[in-house]
N, C-alpha and C positions, 0 to 999 in steps of 0.2 A: 913189655907192658901189656896188661890186659885190663878190661873193664867188665864189671859184672853188675847184676842187680838182684837184690833179695826182694822177692815179691811176697808181700804179706796180705793176709785177709784184712779188711777194714777194722776189725777188732784187735788185730795184732796177736791173735792167739794161734795162728796157723801160717805156714810158709809153703809156697809152691816150689818143689824141687824137681830136678831131673836126674835120672841115672845116666851119668856120662859114660858113653860107650867105651871110649879109650881108657879112661881112668878107672872105670868099674866101681865108682862110688857116687852117692847122691850129693849133688852140688846145687848152688844157685846158678842162674843163667849168666853166661859171659864168654868172652873170648878176646882174641887179639884186637888191638886198635888198628884199624886199617887207614891207609892214606886218604881214602874217600870220606872217612868219618870226620865230622866237624868238631872233634874232641872226644874226651873220655865218656861223657854222658851220652853223646850220640852213638858211640860204639856200644855202650851198655843197652841203650834202647833198641838198636838194631839186633844185637845178639838175643835179647829177651824176646823180641817178636819172632825171630827166626826159630828159636829153640822151644818156645812155649805155644806159639800160635795166637797168643793174646793180642787183641787189638785195642782193648780199652784198659789202659793203665793210668793210675793217678800217681804221677811222679812227685815226690815229697820235697825235693830240693834240687837246685842246680849243683849243689856241693855234695861230695861223697860223704858217706856215713862211716866208712872204714877204709883203711889201706892195709893190705896184707901181703907179705912176701913169703913165698913157700917154694921148696925144692920140688922138682918133678922127676918121676920115674923115667927110665930110658925110652919108653914107648912114645914119648912126646917129641921125637925127632931132635932138632937142633937146640931146643930150649932146655936148659938145665934148671931154670927157676923162673917164676913169674912174680912180678909186683902187680898186684891186682887192686884196682881202684873200684870200690864197692859203692853203688848207689842203692836207693830204696824206693819202692813203689808199692801201691796197694792195688788189688784186683778183686773182683767178685768171685768167690770160690765156685759159683754156679756158671760162670762164663765158660764158653767153649774153649778148649785148648787143643793143640795139635802137636804131637811129638815129632821132632825132626829126626833126620837120619843120624845125628850125633848122639841121640838119646836111646837108651834101651827101655826107659820108663819115664813117666811123668805123673806126679801125685802131690796132692796137698797133704801136709803132715802137721799135726798139732805140735806146737813148740815144746810142750811138756812130754811128748812121746815121739821123738825123732826116730826115723827108720834105722834098722840095722843096716850097716854098710854105708853110713853117711861118712863124708870126709872127716878124718880124725879130729881136726881142729874146729869144725863147725858147731858141735854141741856146746863148746865153751864160748864161741864168738857170737852165735845167733841171738842169744838173749840180749846181749849188749847192743847189737845192731838193731834189734826190734825196739829196744828202749829209746835209742836215738831217733829211729824212724817215728815212733809214737810222739816224741817231743816235737819233731818237725811238723807232724800232722796237726798238732794242737796250735801251732803258730807261735 
């Protein structure tokens, strides 16, 4: 089980992604849920802070906006697949970010122009995740 967070701009027209060093693709922030995490959302919050350096995030809901199961390539060790619980937050695109050792890059991307090398399933999933997040933000 993993937990992740899609970080959107307040206008929901851009998403902050990181170039995952092991996977070699652009992804949302996330990772394994650890014993010390107080649940999936706490894990997503921890991973997002660790991987983005963002300290000011507006979390949109205590509930996930997506759940996704996917296979992993052999370079991920003992895990053959992940079931990822996805949360959503917004952040100011002008806020300071800091790339972690797990990332080869960190960048805001327009939802309409996602970067080359993005995880294969994200171009189809991100618009629906952004729409759900936007509805949560409106209340």
